C-alpha positions, 0 to 999 in steps of 0.5 A: 440935697437940692438934687434929691429933691428936685428928682422928688419933687420936681413935678409937683405943682403950686406954691410948695412942692415939698412938704413939711418945709420948716418955719426958718426958710423962705421962697426962691424961684429962678428966671435964669434966661432973662436979665431984670432989674426989678421984679414985680409978683402979683399972687393970686389970692396971696395977700396973706402971704407975707414971707420973703420970696426971691426971684433971681435972674439971668447972671453973667460973667465979666473979667472971671467974676459972675455977676447978676 
C-alpha cells in the first residue's frame, strides 16, 4: 500500500498529498540523513493543527539491532 501511495501521490506538495485521509491517521515525516535527539516544528499558519506529527531520524545498527 505504501509503495502504491508513493507512486500515485509522491510528487504532491503540501501537508496532505493524499486526498480523503481517514480521521484515525497521523502525520509522519522522515529525515533519514540526520541524527538528532530533539526536533521543533513550527508550521506557518498551522496553530490550528493540533494532531500528532511524528518526525523520525536516521537509524543505526549496533550488534545486529537497529536503533533510532
